BANU-768581 format. One line per 3 residues: number of its first residue (from 1); their letters; for each residue x, y, z of N, C-alpha, C. Coordinates in pm, whole numbers, plus 50000, padded with zeros to 5 digits. Example, Ala and Ser with C-alpha at 12.3 -4.5 7.8 and 13.67 -1.06 7.14 Angstrom:
REM residues 2
1	as	51319/49431/50780/51230/49550/50780/51320/49670/50780 ~ 51285/49775/50708/51367/49894/50714/51290/50003/50787;
***
This chain:
REM residues 255
1	xxx	34769/77559/99101/34844/77470/99012/34757/77433/98892 ~ 34817/77436/98774/34742/77407/98653/34704/77259/98646 ~ 34578/77233/98614/34528/77096/98601/34529/77060/98453;
4	xxx	34626/76977/98412/34640/76939/98272/34596/76794/98254 ~ 34502/76772/98162/34454/76638/98132/34460/76615/97982 ~ 34497/76495/97944/34515/76464/97802/34447/76332/97768;
7	xxx	34392/76325/97650/34328/76202/97606/34243/76225/97483 ~ 34191/76118/97426/34102/76126/97310/33962/76159/97359 ~ 33910/76274/97317/33779/76318/97364/33667/76246/97290;
10	xxx	33563/76213/97365/33440/76159/97310/33326/76254/97345 ~ 33208/76224/97297/33091/76304/97333/33078/76311/97485 ~ 33053/76432/97537/33041/76447/97681/32924/76367/97737;
13	xxx	32944/76310/97853/32834/76247/97925/32744/76356/97980 ~ 32615/76335/97976/32521/76437/98024/32412/76372/98106 ~ 32365/76445/98204/32256/76397/98288/32172/76513/98335;
16	xxx	32065/76481/98405/31971/76584/98449/31940/76565/98597 ~ 31956/76672/98672/31922/76672/98814/31787/76741/98831 ~ 31685/76670/98876/31552/76731/98891/31557/76855/98979;
19	xxx	31484/76958/98936/31481/77085/99009/31338/77138/99009 ~ 31248/77063/99073/31108/77102/99073/31031/77024/98968 ~ 30899/77042/98969/30811/76966/98879/30839/77001/98733;
22	xxx	30876/76900/98656/30893/76920/98513/31015/76998/98472 ~ 31112/77017/98562/31233/77092/98529/31355/77016/98578 ~ 31471/77048/98518/31593/76984/98561/31715/77066/98523;
25	xxx	31822/77051/98601/31948/77118/98574/32043/77019/98508 ~ 32097/77057/98394/32186/76970/98317/32326/76971/98377 ~ 32388/76854/98383/32529/76847/98425/32606/76763/98326;
28	xxx	32735/76792/98315/32821/76730/98213/32947/76671/98274 ~ 33001/76571/98204/33132/76516/98238/33210/76497/98108 ~ 33334/76548/98107/33420/76530/97990/33474/76388/97991;
31	xxx	33469/76323/97877/33507/76182/97868/33634/76168/97785 ~ 33734/76104/97842/33860/76077/97774/33892/75929/97793 ~ 33856/75849/97694/33874/75705/97710/33785/75654/97822;
34	xxx	33847/75588/97920/33771/75535/98034/33761/75635/98148 ~ 33825/75752/98134/33826/75853/98240/33720/75959/98215 ~ 33662/76012/98322/33566/76121/98311/33602/76231/98410;
37	xxx	33568/76355/98374/33592/76471/98459/33467/76555/98464 ~ 33414/76576/98584/33297/76661/98598/33332/76803/98555 ~ 33243/76866/98477/33272/76997/98421/33225/77113/98507;
40	xxx	33136/77088/98602/33080/77197/98683/33187/77286/98747 ~ 33297/77231/98803/33397/77317/98867/33468/77412/98772 ~ 33463/77384/98642/33535/77467/98545/33451/77583/98491;
43	xxx	33320/77581/98514/33234/77688/98463/33269/77818/98534 ~ 33292/77924/98455/33330/78053/98510/33477/78067/98540 ~ 33556/77965/98504/33700/77964/98532/33779/77962/98401;
46	xxx	33910/77999/98407/33994/77988/98288/34000/77842/98242 ~ 33988/77822/98111/33982/77686/98058/34045/77686/97919 ~ 34134/77591/97895/34203/77581/97767/34181/77443/97705;
49	xxx	34150/77443/97577/34136/77319/97500/34241/77322/97391 ~ 34327/77220/97388/34437/77216/97294/34429/77088/97211 ~ 34431/77104/97079/34423/76991/96986/34563/76945/96951;
52	xxx	34594/76818/96977/34729/76765/96950/34746/76717/96807 ~ 34636/76706/96734/34643/76657/96597/34610/76509/96583 ~ 34595/76439/96694/34564/76296/96689/34414/76275/96671;
55	xxx	34378/76185/96581/34238/76151/96556/34220/76000/96567 ~ 34113/75958/96633/34086/75816/96650/33941/75787/96616 ~ 33916/75675/96551/33781/75632/96516/33701/75602/96643;
58	xxx	33576/75647/96649/33495/75626/96768/33445/75482/96781 ~ 33458/75403/96675/33414/75263/96681/33531/75169/96711 ~ 33633/75171/96626/33743/75075/96641/33862/75132/96716;
61	xxx	33867/75266/96733/33976/75328/96807/34102/75348/96727 ~ 34101/75312/96600/34221/75322/96518/34260/75467/96496 ~ 34390/75498/96505/34440/75632/96479/34442/75656/96328;
64	xxx	34384/75769/96285/34372/75798/96142/34404/75945/96117 ~ 34428/75976/95989/34453/76114/95951/34323/76191/95924 ~ 34218/76117/95882/34092/76182/95848/33976/76102/95904;
67	xxx	33876/76175/95957/33755/76112/96009/33638/76140/95916 ~ 33544/76048/95912/33425/76062/95828/33301/76062/95916 ~ 33195/76130/95867/33070/76134/95943/33090/76194/96080;
70	xxx	33042/76124/96182/33049/76173/96319/33169/76118/96395 ~ 33278/76089/96322/33400/76046/96389/33444/75905/96356 ~ 33420/75860/96233/33453/75723/96194/33575/75720/96102;
73	xxx	33655/75613/96112/33750/75584/96006/33669/75540/95884 ~ 33731/75536/95767/33651/75506/95648/33590/75365/95651 ~ 33665/75260/95689/33602/75127/95693/33482/75120/95786;
76	xxx	33489/75185/95903/33375/75184/95995/33261/75269/95942 ~ 33294/75380/95876/33191/75464/95815/33115/75385/95709 ~ 33186/75298/95640/33125/75217/95533/33049/75096/95588;
79	xxx	33098/75036/95697/33047/74906/95739/32981/74902/95876 ~ 33015/74992/95967/32966/74981/96105/32818/75018/96116 ~ 32742/74949/96199/32600/74983/96215/32578/75122/96273;
82	xxx	32676/75172/96349/32664/75306/96406/32663/75415/96300 ~ 32707/75381/96178/32712/75479/96069/32611/75449/95959 ~ 32519/75358/95983/32422/75322/95880/32325/75437/95853;
85	xxx	32263/75435/95737/32176/75545/95695/32057/75562/95787 ~ 32013/75454/95851/31894/75464/95935/31920/75538/96066 ~ 32047/75572/96094/32076/75657/96210/32013/75794/96189;
88	xxx	32026/75849/96069/31971/75981/96039/31836/75972/95967 ~ 31804/75855/95913/31675/75835/95848/31609/75710/95908 ~ 31551/75723/96026/31499/75605/96097/31391/75530/96022;
91	xxx	31323/75596/95928/31218/75527/95852/31275/75415/95764 ~ 31408/75416/95743/31472/75314/95661/31521/75195/95744 ~ 31505/75201/95874/31555/75096/95962/31484/74963/95935;
94	xxx	31561/74853/95937/31506/74720/95912/31535/74624/96027 ~ 31563/74683/96144/31596/74601/96261/31482/74508/96299 ~ 31358/74557/96287/31242/74475/96325/31222/74356/96232;
97	xxx	31292/74357/96119/31287/74245/96024/31407/74153/96042 ~ 31491/74184/96141/31611/74104/96163/31721/74133/96065 ~ 31718/74253/96004/31815/74288/95901/31896/74411/95944;
100	xxx	32002/74441/95868/32087/74556/95896/32233/74519/95882 ~ 32321/74617/95898/32465/74591/95886/32512/74488/95989 ~ 32454/74496/96107/32486/74401/96215/32356/74371/96287;
103	xxx	32288/74261/96252/32156/74232/96309/32154/74228/96462 ~ 32261/74179/96524/32265/74175/96671/32267/74316/96728 ~ 32350/74404/96668/32355/74543/96712/32220/74610/96689;
106	xxx	32162/74586/96574/32032/74645/96541/31925/74600/96640 ~ 31930/74473/96678/31831/74421/96772/31843/74491/96907 ~ 31965/74517/96950/31989/74580/97080/31954/74728/97079;
109	xxx	31984/74797/96969/31970/74942/96966/31846/74994/96894 ~ 31800/74923/96792/31691/74976/96710/31561/74896/96716 ~ 31571/74766/96744/31448/74688/96760/31404/74698/96906;
112	xxx	31394/74822/96951/31359/74856/97089/31257/74970/97087 ~ 31195/74993/97200/31096/75101/97209/31160/75236/97179 ~ 31095/75312/97092/31140/75446/97054/31029/75548/97081;
115	xxx	31069/75674/97089/30971/75781/97104/30991/75884/96994 ~ 30883/75950/96959/30885/76068/96873/30859/76186/96964 ~ 30933/76294/96944/30922/76408/97035/30928/76540/96958;
118	xxx	30884/76644/97024/30906/76781/96979/30998/76847/97080 ~ 31099/76917/97032/31191/76988/97120/31212/77130/97070 ~ 31248/77217/97163/31269/77359/97132/31418/77387/97137;
121	xxx	31480/77397/97020/31623/77424/97010/31649/77557/96940 ~ 31564/77653/96966/31565/77781/96894/31439/77794/96814 ~ 31388/77682/96768/31254/77669/96713/31210/77525/96736;
124	xxx	31082/77499/96721/31030/77366/96749/31070/77269/96638 ~ 31127/77155/96675/31167/77054/96579/31112/76919/96622 ~ 31106/76826/96527/31062/76690/96556/31183/76597/96554;
127	xxx	31179/76493/96636/31290/76400/96639/31248/76263/96688 ~ 31340/76168/96675/31319/76028/96715/31438/75984/96800 ~ 31412/75911/96906/31520/75853/96983/31469/75729/97057;
130	xxx	31563/75645/97099/31525/75530/97180/31474/75579/97316 ~ 31376/75510/97371/31312/75557/97495/31412/75580/97607 ~ 31514/75493/97617/31609/75508/97727/31711/75618/97703;
133	xxx	31699/75690/97590/31787/75804/97563/31722/75937/97597 ~ 31603/75933/97657/31539/76055/97708/31581/76072/97854 ~ 31633/76190/97895/31641/76316/97821/31777/76344/97758;
136	xxx	31868/76244/97756/32004/76269/97707/32002/76323/97564 ~ 31916/76268/97479/31909/76315/97341/31871/76463/97336 ~ 31778/76505/97421/31737/76645/97423/31850/76735/97471;
139	xxx	31925/76687/97569/32040/76764/97620/32143/76780/97510 ~ 32175/76672/97439/32276/76678/97333/32237/76778/97225 ~ 32107/76798/97204/32060/76893/97103/32054/77036/97157;
142	xxx	32068/77053/97288/32059/77186/97347/31917/77236/97359 ~ 31820/77146/97368/31679/77186/97380/31654/77250/97517 ~ 31575/77357/97520/31537/77419/97647/31408/77358/97701;
145	xxx	31335/77288/97615/31215/77216/97658/31183/77111/97551 ~ 31114/77006/97593/31079/76900/97499/30963/76820/97556 ~ 30893/76750/97466/30781/76667/97509/30768/76547/97416;
148	xxx	30745/76431/97473/30720/76309/97395/30578/76315/97340 ~ 30562/76282/97211/30428/76287/97151/30383/76151/97098 ~ 30475/76054/97090/30436/75920/97044/30538/75818/97092;
151	xxx	30493/75694/97107/30581/75585/97150/30554/75463/97061 ~ 30662/75403/97010/30648/75291/96917/30736/75173/96962 ~ 30705/75052/96917/30782/74935/96961/30918/74920/96894;
154	xxx	30942/74991/96782/31072/74982/96716/31098/75110/96636 ~ 31223/75126/96591/31270/75252/96535/31201/75290/96403 ~ 31185/75194/96313/31132/75228/96180/30994/75291/96189;
157	xxx	30912/75243/96281/30777/75296/96296/30781/75440/96347 ~ 30871/75467/96440/30888/75605/96487/30935/75693/96372 ~ 31019/75637/96285/31065/75713/96170/30954/75748/96073;
160	xxx	30858/75659/96056/30744/75689/95969/30660/75804/96024 ~ 30645/75808/96156/30573/75919/96218/30651/76049/96197 ~ 30783/76043/96213/30865/76161/96192/30853/76212/96049;
163	xxx	30855/76121/95953/30842/76161/95812/30712/76239/95790 ~ 30604/76192/95850/30476/76261/95836/30481/76399/95899 ~ 30546/76410/96014/30550/76538/96085/30651/76635/96025;
166	xxx	30746/76583/95948/30843/76671/95881/30777/76757/95774 ~ 30653/76725/95739/30578/76811/95648/30543/76944/95715 ~ 30543/76945/95848/30505/77065/95924/30616/77118/96013;
169	xxx	30713/77032/96049/30819/77072/96141/30955/77034/96084 ~ 31057/77114/96117/31193/77078/96080/31242/76964/96168 ~ 31340/76889/96117/31404/76787/96200/31551/76823/96224;
172	xxx	31587/76948/96195/31725/76994/96210/31735/77099/96321 ~ 31854/77108/96380/31883/77211/96479/31980/77312/96420 ~ 31946/77440/96425/32037/77547/96386/32122/77581/96509;
175	xxx	32250/77547/96505/32332/77561/96626/32344/77706/96671 ~ 32344/77800/96577/32353/77941/96616/32228/77984/96692 ~ 32112/77944/96643/31987/77977/96712/31979/77906/96846;
178	xxx	32027/77782/96852/32023/77705/96976/32108/77769/97084 ~ 32223/77826/97047/32316/77881/97145/32277/78021/97193 ~ 32180/78083/97127/32133/78213/97175/32053/78195/97303;
181	xxx	32064/78289/97398/31983/78279/97521/31835/78276/97487 ~ 31761/78183/97546/31618/78174/97520/31547/78116/97641 ~ 31422/78155/97657/31340/78105/97766/31237/78008/97709;
184	xxx	31210/77898/97779/31110/77803/97730/30970/77862/97733 ~ 30895/77841/97627/30756/77887/97618/30667/77764/97612 ~ 30612/77727/97725/30533/77605/97736/30413/77607/97642;
187	xxx	30345/77721/97633/30225/77730/97550/30257/77704/97403 ~ 30370/77758/97357/30410/77736/97218/30437/77589/97191 ~ 30505/77523/97284/30536/77381/97267/30409/77296/97266;
190	xxx	30317/77324/97358/30194/77245/97365/30105/77269/97243 ~ 30105/77392/97193/30029/77421/97071/30087/77344/96952 ~ 30221/77335/96947/30286/77258/96841/30252/77110/96854;
193	xxx	30247/77060/96978/30209/76920/96998/30068/76894/96946 ~ 29976/76985/96974/29839/76967/96927/29834/76960/96774 ~ 29910/77048/96709/29914/77047/96562/29974/76916/96510;
196	xxx	30077/76870/96577/30143/76747/96533/30050/76627/96545 ~ 29981/76616/96656/29892/76502/96676/29774/76505/96580 ~ 29728/76625/96548/29618/76638/96451/29662/76595/96311;
199	xxx	29793/76607/96284/29844/76575/96150/29858/76425/96127 ~ 29857/76346/96234/29873/76202/96220/29739/76136/96184 ~ 29744/76046/96091/29623/75974/96054/29588/75867/96156;
202	xxx	29488/75788/96125/29439/75687/96219/29547/75585/96254 ~ 29617/75534/96153/29714/75426/96176/29831/75474/96262 ~ 29895/75585/96224/30008/75636/96301/29963/75700/96431;
205	xxx	29844/75758/96429/29791/75822/96549/29766/75726/96663 ~ 29761/75596/96633/29739/75496/96738/29854/75493/96838 ~ 29970/75549/96800/30087/75548/96889/30106/75682/96960;
208	xxx	30015/75775/96940/30031/75909/96997/30010/75909/97148 ~ 30074/76008/97212/30064/76027/97357/30027/76172/97384 ~ 29899/76205/97385/29857/76345/97399/29873/76402/97539;
211	xxx	29896/76317/97640/29896/76367/97777/30031/76380/97843 ~ 30140/76363/97767/30274/76372/97827/30306/76516/97868 ~ 30375/76531/97981/30413/76663/98030/30547/76706/97970;
214	xxx	30562/76833/97933/30691/76881/97882/30796/76881/97993 ~ 30921/76875/97951/31034/76885/98043/31114/77009/98007 ~ 31145/77090/98108/31228/77210/98089/31371/77176/98132;
217	xxx	31468/77213/98048/31608/77184/98075/31684/77315/98094 ~ 31761/77323/98202/31840/77443/98233/31988/77406/98229 ~ 32064/77484/98153/32204/77452/98125/32300/77533/98212;
220	xxx	32420/77479/98237/32520/77551/98316/32585/77662/98235 ~ 32525/77780/98238/32574/77896/98163/32587/78014/98257 ~ 32705/78076/98258/32729/78194/98341/32772/78308/98250;
223	xxx	32686/78407/98233/32718/78526/98152/32769/78488/98013 ~ 32686/78420/97932/32730/78380/97798/32749/78501/97708 ~ 32833/78491/97605/32856/78603/97513/32730/78632/97432;
226	xxx	32708/78759/97392/32589/78793/97313/32592/78734/97172 ~ 32711/78703/97123/32726/78647/96989/32823/78529/96995 ~ 32788/78421/96928/32874/78303/96929/32938/78283/96792;
229	xxx	33064/78241/96793/33139/78215/96670/33204/78078/96684 ~ 33190/77995/96583/33250/77861/96589/33400/77868/96564 ~ 33471/77773/96619/33616/77765/96603/33652/77625/96554;
232	xxx	33730/77618/96448/33779/77490/96397/33914/77461/96459 ~ 33925/77350/96531/34052/77315/96593/34157/77277/96490 ~ 34116/77245/96368/34214/77223/96261/34286/77352/96226;
235	xxx	34214/77465/96237/34272/77595/96202/34326/77668/96325 ~ 34257/77652/96438/34299/77716/96563/34312/77604/96667 ~ 34430/77545/96681/34444/77426/96765/34433/77450/96914;
238	xxx	34431/77576/96957/34417/77603/97099/34313/77713/97123 ~ 34218/77684/97210/34115/77780/97248/34127/77801/97398 ~ 34135/77928/97439/34157/77956/97581/34077/78078/97623;
241	xxx	34037/78080/97748/33961/78192/97803/33875/78145/97918 ~ 33781/78229/97957/33689/78193/98065/33575/78108/98008 ~ 33555/77991/98066/33449/77902/98019/33315/77952/98071;
244	xxx	33234/78008/97980/33104/78065/98020/33002/77956/98050 ~ 33016/77841/97987/32921/77734/98014/32918/77630/97904 ~ 32817/77545/97910/32799/77436/97815/32651/77427/97780;
247	xxx	32625/77405/97652/32488/77381/97607/32494/77285/97489 ~ 32404/77187/97489/32416/77083/97389/32546/77008/97412 ~ 32628/76997/97310/32763/76943/97325/32866/77051/97294;
250	xxx	32828/77177/97317/32914/77291/97287/32975/77349/97414 ~ 33108/77364/97413/33175/77444/97515/33169/77589/97470 ~ 33130/77679/97561/33112/77820/97526/33207/77904/97610;
253	xxx	33297/77974/97541/33389/78064/97609/33330/78204/97613 ~ 33361/78275/97720/33308/78410/97737/33379/78508/97645 ~ 33508/78488/97622/33587/78584/97544/33668/78514/97436;
***
């Protein structure tokens, strides 16, 4: 019997099940409002995703014709703290000064311990996230391995470290490179960490963590296609076939 579920989709929930020292198996749950569905049973099975045309803001939930940024209605894109510039440019964060679009939100989310990390998403990149978002942030990026290289008491300081390291490392993920099959190379990641820590001066280097162990992430992928092509649900409202797996926040069909 066909299992049909309908709802407004949000970013999939992701977690990691330890599988030996320094490794873990990623698992996902599809989120529709307050409901969740574990995705593991659907891997390797026929799976259809159908777009009804309805769009809702991820902050206020209002139904809209057009979304901005990462899923906001225009008023929330303009005013909500979740859409502020310091989300993508953490060095601009002013939460530690008690400032921001919503100081209470900033205090809860940004005036908290953050980490700077290197992750392998097809190539080594640098990034910043709140400490309690490890390893979820790495999973969302589709990293096959990652390592924390610095820890700071608030977001802006982590952003300053990232700015310095962006002189040597990208802070972007190429989704096509990320979705290609790849094996983690521990030596390459550790060599990159050494270069990164050497690049930090005395002041920023005080927050460095040279002894952290890398984490290897393994994704639920069964016979993925040799070449991946993106699909716009605005142009192709229904995607159907055998679900080969999931990596990052991408559903991957075999055919």
